[in-house]
C-alpha angles and dihedrals in degrees: 000000000000114000114241115243110230114238114200138188108220117215131186132182121215104194126180091225094054124100117236090261093052100045128087124232137173089267095049089049088052088053090048088054090052089050090050091051089049088055090052100258136120129233111237096179143341126226125186113191123197119207137152092235134001116262107253091217106040101007095225098040130263094270094053091044089055089050089052089052091054093047091048090053093046093049093041090238117165098197143031120217122196123211089214130064114262132205119239091252091050091051090050093048093047093048089051093051099040098037091222139096111278122206133174130220093267092055091051093050091049090051091055090048089052090055096044105044109104108168126068089248093052092049091049091052093049093048091050091050091049093051091047089051095046101043098075091039100053097106095052106039103084103145095034093053094044087060096045111147095028128092136321115358092007103078083110134155100294129293100298114142092249096181092064102035111060092147090057090052094048091049090049091049089053091049092048091051090051092050091048089049088057089050089053091052092052091048089048091055090048090049093050088052090052092049090050090050090048095234109153120219122229114190124201111217133172149121113307114279093015092129104265096138091047089052092049090050094050094046099044106021088240118156099228114155106254106188129164095250136101121266093009090151117054103148117066111248119200127192134174114247129185106215097178142355092277103030134071124176140183109242115205128194113208136196112281118253122233137188114263091020104177109254094224088053091056087049092049091051095049090109089063099032093047085080084078091062090057098041117118093207132014121210108203104205111208126191104229090196094055111115089206092047098129094049091046091050088056092050091053094044090052092051092045089055089053099043110027128078113266112265097013109152114253122200114201104219113192108204129203095046087157090070091066101238119161109256126195122243126239146135099261094035132101137174117219142164113222086190099056101020092238113153096012092115089058090048092053090048091051091050091052091047090053092049091050097049108122090006121122123213110205145145120239134190109207118195113232088249086068095046090121087074092066094078091048091052092050090049098044106028139048104253113212096179141353127191131173109222135175095263099039148305113310112208129177111196147155108234140174119252094259095054091042089056090056092048100039095102089059096049118126111220120211 
């Protein structure tokens, strides 16, 4: 039996009282269409409504809702998707007026996440986010819940009768949080091992579909799917990468950011995104061909400020250099082409420079009476060479300022 392709009318509300992040525009509706196509649906029509304030009952007003119903019938659309977030009562009222399933942007994003998550961790995170989204909406999501397990917006957590079993959902949310906590513990052990082995972490971040996976593939030879669709990477992928003769790093690809990313979804993905708070360097991959580039840069910078460690170096990496777009100049800025490899040598050099900021490369001669320091140096510094000689232990290492201060009296000048 051939699966029916979902046809949707896309609706956005541009209200005077909305902030820039809350309001819908032609460009955010275009992004909503790209999200719909990623989920496997087709856009039947787009409607942008202007109002001073949203209607508390039907969000866009009864007259506009009736117009949406007529357009949906005319275009043979079986769902309406709003670019804004809707309350449960608004969803219920709109479904009643339009006679179709009504979703909001958050539900569509969650549906894509449900399709894309591959690892156990990713699936746990998606399920948690879906339950957190559904719980407050149970009383008003008649049509959506009746179709649970079907197409777009309904790839939900199983076939449980959610509207009658709130206790089951709350218990499941608690269990999912416990399982994710275990995931965090495992990741913490792995991270401690990396720190002990002195392997720095470089995380690729950026707006969704900016080219992070393509860049990871080109740099490491990894075979990560790099398709032209939003949210193609949900599960963090980490590969070893030698950036110079003396330096190796762990390069991580992370989930793409997006405007209006549901807050509970960011919370649910903390176990993945917390890698950012432990990264030594962030590479912000920017799509030079993106017409909304400046706005998307601001979205990513805001999320970096929330998730990354304070003061972590950020390299702005403008991708698609081969297309000839004008790129600004700056110290922590580089233009590359993930497609051709052009500029990647400069990127690797910038990463090494960031890692070495504040670091001191020096050669020390430790007397055998201070031999206990050797283990400390191996644990806390990057040792480039170590030889046991007649008059002491000769060590060449890259160390942080604190360790260098302890070793300064043993430094060999020359």
